[in-house]
LOPAVO-295664 format. One record per residue (C-alpha): residue number from 1; z, y, x. Coordinates in nm, 2 decimals, always signed. Each point is the difference from the previous one (the first is absolute). Example, Ala and Ser with C-alpha at 12.3 -4.5 7.8 and 13.67 -1.06 7.14 Angstrom:
REM LOPAVO-295664
PT  num      c3      c2      c1
PT    1   +0.78   -0.45   +1.23
PT    2   -0.07   +0.34   +0.14
***
This chain:
REM LOPAVO-295664
PT  num      c3      c2      c1
PT    1   +4.00   -0.40   -1.51
PT    2   +0.13   -0.06   -0.36
PT    3   +0.29   +0.16   -0.13
PT    4   +0.29   -0.25   -0.11
PT    5   -0.03   -0.17   -0.35
PT    6   +0.28   -0.17   -0.19
PT    7   +0.02   -0.28   -0.23
PT    8   +0.30   -0.02   -0.22
PT    9   +0.11   -0.26   -0.25
PT   10   +0.21   +0.12   -0.32
PT   11   +0.23   -0.27   -0.12
PT   12   +0.04   -0.02   -0.39
PT   13   +0.34   +0.02   -0.08
PT   14   +0.00   -0.35   -0.17
PT   15   -0.08   -0.13   +0.34
PT   16   +0.24   +0.18   +0.22
PT   17   +0.23   -0.28   -0.02
PT   18   -0.25   -0.27   +0.10
PT   19   -0.02   -0.03   +0.41
PT   20   -0.32   -0.21   -0.03
PT   21   -0.18   +0.29   -0.19
PT   22   +0.14   +0.26   +0.21
PT   23   -0.10   -0.19   +0.32
PT   24   -0.35   -0.09   -0.13
PT   25   -0.06   +0.39   -0.09
PT   26   +0.09   +0.11   +0.35
PT   27   -0.21   -0.25   +0.18
PT   28   -0.30   +0.12   -0.22
PT   29   +0.08   +0.37   +0.10
PT   30   +0.02   -0.11   +0.36
PT   31   -0.32   -0.21   -0.03
PT   32   -0.19   +0.31   -0.13
PT   33   +0.12   +0.25   +0.24
PT   34   -0.10   -0.24   +0.29
PT   35   -0.34   -0.02   -0.16
PT   36   -0.03   +0.37   -0.06
PT   37   +0.09   +0.07   +0.39
PT   38   -0.24   -0.28   +0.13
PT   39   -0.27   +0.15   -0.21
PT   40   +0.09   +0.36   +0.13
PT   41   -0.02   -0.13   +0.34
PT   42   -0.34   -0.16   -0.06
PT   43   +0.10   -0.34   +0.12
PT   44   -0.05   -0.34   -0.17
PT   45   +0.27   -0.28   -0.06
PT   46   -0.11   -0.17   +0.32
PT   47   +0.08   +0.30   +0.21
PT   48   +0.33   +0.05   -0.15
PT   49   +0.06   -0.39   +0.06
PT   50   -0.07   +0.06   +0.38
PT   51   +0.21   +0.31   -0.01
PT   52   +0.30   -0.17   -0.13
PT   53   -0.05   -0.36   +0.14
PT   54   -0.02   -0.13   -0.35
PT   55   -0.28   -0.19   -0.19
PT   56   -0.24   +0.13   -0.26
PT   57   +0.17   -0.22   -0.25
PT   58   +0.34   +0.18   +0.08
PT   59   -0.16   +0.36   -0.02
PT   60   -0.17   -0.12   -0.33
PT   61   +0.34   -0.12   -0.13
PT   62   +0.18   +0.32   +0.09
PT   63   -0.27   +0.21   -0.15
PT   64   +0.01   -0.20   -0.32
PT   65   +0.37   +0.04   -0.03
PT   66   +0.05   -0.37   +0.06
PT   67   +0.27   +0.04   +0.25
PT   68   +0.34   +0.15   +0.08
PT   69   -0.01   +0.12   +0.36
PT   70   +0.27   +0.00   +0.25
PT   71   +0.11   +0.33   +0.18
PT   72   -0.16   -0.09   +0.33
PT   73   -0.33   -0.08   -0.21
PT   74   +0.02   +0.35   -0.15
PT   75   +0.03   +0.14   +0.34
PT   76   -0.30   -0.18   +0.13
PT   77   -0.20   +0.11   -0.29
PT   78   +0.09   +0.36   +0.06
PT   79   -0.09   -0.02   +0.36
PT   80   -0.33   -0.17   -0.07
PT   81   -0.07   +0.26   -0.26
PT   82   +0.07   +0.29   +0.22
PT   83   +0.25   +0.14   -0.25
PT   84   +0.35   +0.04   -0.10
PT   85   +0.12   -0.22   -0.27
PT   86   +0.18   +0.21   -0.26
PT   87   +0.18   -0.25   -0.25
PT   88   +0.24   +0.09   -0.27
PT   89   +0.15   -0.25   -0.23
PT   90   +0.19   +0.13   -0.31
PT   91   +0.12   -0.16   -0.35
PT   92   -0.30   +0.15   -0.16
PT   93   -0.29   +0.02   +0.26
PT   94   -0.12   -0.15   +0.33
PT   95   -0.20   +0.26   +0.20
PT   96   -0.20   -0.11   +0.30
PT   97   -0.20   +0.23   +0.24
PT   98   -0.15   -0.03   +0.33
PT   99   -0.03   +0.35   +0.15
PT  100   -0.24   +0.06   +0.28
PT  101   +0.15   +0.09   +0.32
PT  102   -0.07   +0.36   +0.09
PT  103   -0.32   +0.05   +0.23
***
């Protein structure tokens, strides 16, 4: 099983006051973390969609950074990806990691 990988999005100082920029960066970091964990599990978007009850289009949007998910969706993703979601949001950086459960 793969060790946890993380994705971070550093927010340039000139954009820290722009909520849309901050949100977009967080969505991109989450999408990359979902993709990385899905690849580590060796599953395709269809398998993840089936595990979450979402459509392939919804999974594609999440992985592409095109959505800001709710807390229940984050939990659903963590369960489906067999991992703990580690999320840290700060004024300078958003950090996202799916940490595999201990074997």
